[in-house]
N, C-alpha and C positions, 0 to 999 in steps of 0.2 A: 398539518405538519405531523413530523416521526414523533415517536412517546421517548427519542433518545438522541444525544446527537454523536458522530463519531468525526474521527479525525479527517475518512474520506468525504463527508460531507462537508468539512471545516473549508477543508481545499478546494473542493469542486466549486462551491458558494464563492469564495475569494477571486478563483479562476475565472468563473462566470457562472452570476449569480442567476440567471437565466437559464443558462443547463440546468443549474441546478432544479429551478423551477421543474424543467421538463422530467427531471431524473423522479424526483421524490415526491413534491406534490401533484402536477399529472397523472406523473408513470407513465408514462406514453412512449410503445415500442420502440428498440431500435431499431431500424432497417439492416444496422451490418454492426460486424466488431473488428476495430481496425485490427493487422496482423500482428503489432508490435504488443499489444494490447493481451491480445489470443496465446502467443510464444510467450509472454509474462505468466499466463493463469497457470499454462501447462507444467512451465518449469515449475514455479512454485509449488504446483503440487504434487510433482515427484519426489521435488527436495522436502517436503514436508513428512510424505510417504518414508521415504528413507529417514529423514533423522525421529521417528516414529519405532524405525526396526531399530534404529542404535539405542531410544531411552529403555527400549524393553532389553537391549544388552543383544540383539542379536546382531551376525555379520552378514552383509548383505553383498551378493556381487554387481557387481556396477552393468551388467547386462541384462540385470534383472530392472535394475530401475530407468532405462534407456528403453526396454520393453515397457513399461509400463507410462513414461511419457509420450512415445510412439504412438499409444493407445489412445493417450488423451489426448494427444496431436488431432490425430484424426476425427475426435467425437466434435471437437472444436468446429473442427472445417466444416462439418455436417452445419452448421450454419452459415452465414453469408458473412463471410472474411475479406474484409478491404484490404488490399494488400498496395502498397508503393509502390513503383516506378522503383524495376528492379528485384522485388521481392516477390518469391515463389514459393510455394506449399512446401515442394521439397528442398529446396534452401534452407527455408527453418526450422522443416526438421531436423537439418544436419546442423544448424547452429545451435539450437536445443540442447542435440546430441554432445554437442563438441561445449555447450556451458557445462551439462551436468558431469561430462569426464572429469573438467577442473576442477567444479565441488566436491567431486567424489575423492582424486585424488589430491585436495587439500585442506583435509579436516582437519582442524587442530588437537582434536583428542580430548577438549573439553564434557566434561561430563558434563550428560542433558540431563535438564532439571525439571522439564514442561515443554510440550510443543502442541503450539496453534490452544494455547489456553486463552478463556472466557474470563473476560472483567467484565463489572460493570461496578460503578463509582459513583457520587455525586461530585458537582464542579462545584469547589467551595475555595475565596477566597482567602489563602493565608494571615492575610494581614487584618481583615474586615469582619472576618465570619460570614461573610453576604453567601447565599447557596444559591448558586442557578436549578431552574423548576422542571432542567432536562437532565440527567444524568449522562457520562462519558458511558460509550458501548464501545469494546471491541475485542482484539484478540491478540496475545502478546505469539509471533509469528515462534520464537526460540528465545527458552530461557536457559543459558549452562550456569551451571554452581559457580557462584562465585559473591553473589548471582550479577551476571551479564545476561541483560535482555537485547535478545539480538534482532532487526530488521532484513529483510532480506530485499533487494532487487534486481531486475535486469534493466540493463541500463546502453548507451550506446559509445559514453565516453565516462573516466573516472570523474566524480563528482568535489567538488571543490571541499575543505576542509569546510571552510565558512559556510557554503551551504549544510555539511553534514553538522552542524557547528546548530544551527537554526529549523534545523528540521521538527515539522510540527509533529509527524510522526513519533518518532524517538523521544522528542519533550511529551509529549502523550502517554508514551509505555512508562516516564519516569514518575510520571504523577500517579498514574495506578497503581504503580507497583509501592510504591514511597502510601499513596493510600492503603493500599491491602494490607504492607505490612510493616512498617512501621521505620523505613530505612529506603535511602535513595538508590539504586543499583547501578551498576556500570552500565555502559549502552555503546551498541556496535553495530554499525551499517555495514554488510556483506553485499558487497555490489558485483556482479557478474556483468565483465563486460564485453559486449556482442562486434568484438574488431577481428579483423582476420584470425590473428590468433587471439582468442578468448581467453580471458584471465581472471580471476578472481581477487577483491579490493577489499580488505579488510578497515574499516574506516574506524576506530573507537572515539567515543564521546562524553561527557556527561552534563547532568543539568543539576542545577541546584534551585530554592527555593525563589528564586528572584525568576526562573524560568518558566516554574510552575503559574505565577503570579500573571506571569503574559500570556500564557494562553489560555489563562482562565479569562481575561480582559478582550481575548482574542475570539473566544469564543461568547461569552456574552455578548460581543457585539454583533456576528455571523447569527445569533439565534433570536436577537432583536430584530435585525433586520429582514432575516425569514417571517416571523411574527407581522411585522410590517406589511407584508408583500410589495418588499423590496427587493425588484427583479428586470435584469436588464444586460441588453450582450455585451461581451469585454472583446470585440474582435483582436486577432491576434493571429500569429503564427499555428497555435494551435486551431483554428476553425478549419483548415484544411482538413483535418483529420477527424473531425467532433460528427459524431452521428447525428446528431438534429440541425445539420449546419443548414437542411434545406426548409424546415419550418420556420431556422432563425431568420433567413431572410423575410420574409413574409411578418418579422413581428412588425409591428406600429406603435405600440405602446400600450392598447386594449391589454386587457384581463383576459378575455379568450384568444 
């Protein structure tokens, strides 16, 4: 088991505990990367670079961001990328450029306080004082002065407000920021939507102490499941793009 827990681990375990085992326990190599994930990683990398320049007080021309993204996109395509029907390398390249253009042209002007800022905090139940034996580890994508902690995602459609209010990544950000700084931050999910005319949706939300307690309870159950080797497949629409689908089909309940 890893020496820490992250929201990525928690979300993956809840989505499919067997996939968690393949990825984090067995560390099985992935035969391909889904094209949507590859695009998201390349866009995120370009946005990170852009926000770092903003943090340094530097002005950056859009063409430099697009050039960086293009280099990252071709680098990730050196691996085996699985494209869905209708997707192409060139088409997603143009989509990524359009998404970044929308992001660049809709900067809200808020001063940047931190970019990709790492954190590692203990997981503590605010009511009982119980502490889990694994810390929570991650990175704040972006912190604007305020403070406002921001997470960036690419998505096929706008997220429902209820989904943003229940988003575990933002809850973890709120808890970690509160634990480190003694105050609750405002939160925002920035969603770059991959429609024919891309757009940026900024979706603000908040968290309170009861949200932190709920997150603690979820993390506690996930860690317990991992420690007790509770792993099983969870068939769903996500199986079509799963990197481990071939070995998952051979699963028969045995440890190996």
